[in-house]
C-alpha positions, 0 to 999 in steps of 0.5 A: 750296870754291867756292860757286855764284854763284847761292847767294844767289839760291837762298836767297832763293827758298827762304825765299820758298818756305817763306813761301808754303808756310807761308802756304798751310798757314795758309790751309788751316788757317783754311779747315779751321777755318772749315769745322769751325765751319760744319759742326760747331760751328754746324751747327744754327744754319745748318741752322735758317737754311736751313730758314727759307728752305726752310720757310714757316709758314702760319696755319690759320683756326679755326672760330668758336665757336657761340652758344647760348641758356640751353637750348642752342638755337643762336643763331649757328653755322657752316654749310658755305660754298662759295667761288670762288677765283682763282689768277692765274698759272693763267689766261692772261687774268684779264679773260677769266676774270672775264667768263666767271665773270660769266655764272654768278656776278654780280659788281658793280663793287665786287667787280671792284675788290676782286678787281683790288686783291687780285690786284695785292697778292698773288703769282700763286700765292696764291688770291684770293677771288672770291665766297663763300656760293655756292649749290649751283647756281652751284657746279655751274655753275662745275664744269661750265664749268671748262675755260672758267675756268682758275685758278678753283677751289672751296673749302669753308669756313664761313659764319656762320648765325643761326637767329633771323634779324632777331629777334636781329640787333641783339643778336647782331650779325654777322661781316664781312670784315676792313678796313684799320682792323681790321688797324691796331687788331688786330695778330693775323696771323690777320686777314690770312687770305683770307676771314677774318671778325670780329665787327662788332656785338652779341655777335659783337663784344663777345666777338670774342676768345673766339669767334675761337679760336686759329689753327693752323699748318702747316709747308710746304716752299716753293721759291725763289719761295715756292710751296708744294711739300709740307706737313711738319707741322701743328698744327691750329687750336683752334675758338672755345669755345661761348658760352652766353647768358642769352637765351631764344630762344623768348621773344626770337622772341615779343618780336620778333613782338609788336613787328612790327605796331607798325612800330618799338619795343623790348622787354626782359625780365630777371631782377630777382634775377640781372640775366640778360636773357631777351629784348632785342628791337629792331624792325625787325631786319635780315637778318644775311647782308646784311653778309657781303659789301659792301652795294650803295649803293642798299640802304645808302641805303634802310636809312639813310633808313628812318624806322623806323631798322632799323640801330639797336638801340633796346633799348640805343641808342635814347633816349626821354623815359620819360614817366610811367614816370619817376614811380617815381623822382620818388616815391622822391625825395620819400619818401626826402628826407621832403619828402612822406610815404606818406600825402601827398595833392594836390588835382588840378584839372587844372593846376599852377602854378610862378611864371608857368608852368602845367602841365597834367594829361592829364585836363582837369577834374582827378582831385580829391584823390589820394594815391600809389596813386591818382596812380599808378593814374590817372597824375595829373601834378599829383600828381607835379608837386607831389612833384617840386617839393617834392623838388627836382631834385637829389633826383630826380637822385639817385633816378633815378641809383640806379635806373640811369638817366642812365648805361650799365647795363654790359650786355655789348654795345657801343654802349649809350647813357647816357641822361640825367637833367638837374640844375643841373650838367648844365645849366650845362655845356651851356648856361651857365645856371642851373636854374630852378624851372619846369623841375623839374615837367616832369622829375618826369613824365619829360619835359623833358630826361630820356632813357632806353633801354628796358634802363635802364627795365627795370633801373629797375623791376627795382631797385625790385622787388628793392630791390637794385642789380642789373645786367643781363648777357647771358652766363652768366658774368655772372649773380649772385644777390646785389647790394648793397641800395639806399639806400631804406627798404623802406616807401618801396619798398612805397609805390611798388610798391603804386602800380604794383599799382594801375595794373594793378588795376580803375580803373588805366590798365593794368587791361585788360592785366592777366594773368588767370592766378592768381599771375602778375599783374603790376604796372607803369606806363604812359607816353606820352612827348611827341614833338612839343609841342602848342601852346596854340593847337592845344589850343584848336582841339581838336588831340589827340596822336591826330591827329598823323602817325605820325612826330610822335605820342607814344611809348608805354611800359610798365614792369612786373614779375611776379608782383606778390606775389613779383617775379621778372621785369622788363619794359620796352616802348617803341613809337615813335610808338605813342600810349598806353602802356596800349593799345599797350605794356602788352598786349605786356608782359603777353604777355611777362611771362606767357610768361616765367613759364610757360617759366621758373617761377622757377629760375635755369637 
């Protein structure tokens, strides 16, 4: 049989064809397997990836929680806010649009720089805030001129409102726009939302995380460039919860009104058993809406340079020499160390000598022989020079610290000052020098290096009157009814309390300020803290503290509690450069202690 001459060639081609066919079948099998994997087995995974490219998650800002006083009176709440926004891609000329808008809404250089920065950072279809808190007249004008303002829209949102205004501005604080520093400190993505504001001071800052609420989300279908097409699903934001303070709004307003004629000062009222703060006022206050937008440099400079320091919450940040109000701590130091007894007396001749140092009493001729009650009533410096010298600086430090001085009170507010009660260890640290005996008498009457804020002074008399280590609180969750007892004997506390009752009795320095209503009388201590020392030469020339300019005059102080026979409320008043505590600070404390008793006759609300 003759085989074709090209048989080998045909066999070779056949094998090759079979191999190619097998390869094709194998590739088709692999492709089919891959298609099965993509479309069947991994369908959900790739569907999710596709959705992630098609669906964007947008955050929804929650409404900020309201703040109310102990009776439910609003202290901070949200009101309707009109905001002007700009969508850059919808306007042929941003500069021309802004120029037209400026004829309706004033925009300063800072506003224009911010807008330019935001436009550069964001995509053209993302709205940029132009100005918020627009009055209705400007909103109406923008709507009328809409054809001349392409890309400008009006959005309705929330703005924070504070019904008490400056009267509670330091205590409540304010909300303001998120800064770069805020974004670095807090990674919560909600802070990146346009126009979102956070607490910057006071209660608003202290309870920011609670008041902020929880952001919601919206699933939005977007196109290839990220522009929203339609909303697919929504999970609404949760508004911040209501925050109830121990504050009494009416008492807070009264405290502020009483401080107003005095130019600069602070007042605090608290419950001596629970630590609940009923009023914490600092004058002058500030218009809280001032911080809702960037402050003009001229306004900021005026606030900073104002000698009345309107930016400072004097009630917790201001520190002052407590003057004669500190004699409470000195008396307890002497009694608790048994260096003096309750019947201790001193003959005041108008001066007191330690080594080569001579200390003077405010009454040039002296008070004669006085005991604790008379020394408190007449505010005899010589008596307390003597008690301080006998007790020693360490005992004074211990007593003052036990009463809450020289350390933050722990109140739930930011920026509280610690104050200062000096002792040998403190002096060695700051000056590398030893404590000298001649320094103790000045400390004993609240001068020298002693410093305290008004809240600490109110806390001092609250602890004295209750005998307990009460601490102050502004939120209802912080209120307690039981505290540990102070390490002072009851009879020693009674000696001091009797002295404070004598201060407000006939012959006492605050007798004229005593509450007249039966059963509501107060006990307390006046004080005048020296701000500028009058030299001996000036004394010889007849210069008195009343002759000094306002910014050099003594601070006027009063601390007290009421009712005297069954203490319930403590109060401290400090009037900067006010002069005399008995004529300036004590009448304000009287009015506040009388009002708090009338409004809150004893029950914990």
